N, C-alpha and C positions, 0 to 999 in steps of 0.2 A: 476893280473893286466896285461892287454894287451896294450902295448904302441902304437901299430899300430892304434888303434881306435882314437888316439889323433893327428895323422898326418894331417898337414895343418889346424889345429884348434887353436884358441886362448885359452890358458890355464892359470890356476893358479897352480903353482907347489911349494910344500914345500919340501925342501931337508932334509936330515937326520940331518943337523945342525940347523934345523928349520928356515932357511932363505926362505922367500917367493919370488917367481919369477913370473912375468907376461910376457907373450909373445906368439908368434906363433911357433908351432912345425914345423920347416923347414926341418929336416931330421929324418929319422927312419932307424935304422940298426938292422936287426934281429940277434939273437944269432948266427946263422950259418955263418953270414958274419962278425961278430965282432972278433976283435983280441983276446979278452979274452973269447969268446963264451958266452957273456952276452948281452942281448937286450939293445939297447941304443936309445936315442933321443937327438936332439939339438933344443933349442928354441932361437929365436931371441928376445932379450930384448932391451928396450930403454936404460937401464942403462949401460949394459956391452957388448952389441952386441950378437953374437952367443955363446951360452954356452951349452956344452954337459953334459948329465946325463946318467949314467948307471942305470938300473932298481933297483939295490941294493942301490943306492944313493937317491932314491925318497921315501919320507915318504907318500906323498899324491899328487894327481893330479886330476884336474877337468876342464871341459870345461867352459870357461868364458862367 
C-alpha cells in the first residue's frame, strides 16, 4: 500500500478496529520524515475533524 497515491483525494478508510472513515487526505508523511519511521496520512472528516493514521493502523483504503 502506497499512501502517497491517496494524497488530496476523498477516501473511504477502514482502520484496524473496523471503524469506517470518510474524508479527504490532507497530509502525507513519508516514513523518512515520521517520528516512528512509519508512513502516515491524516484525513479531514466531517465527524471528528483531522485524524491521523499510520500505515499499520489502516486495514483498507480506497478512493471515494
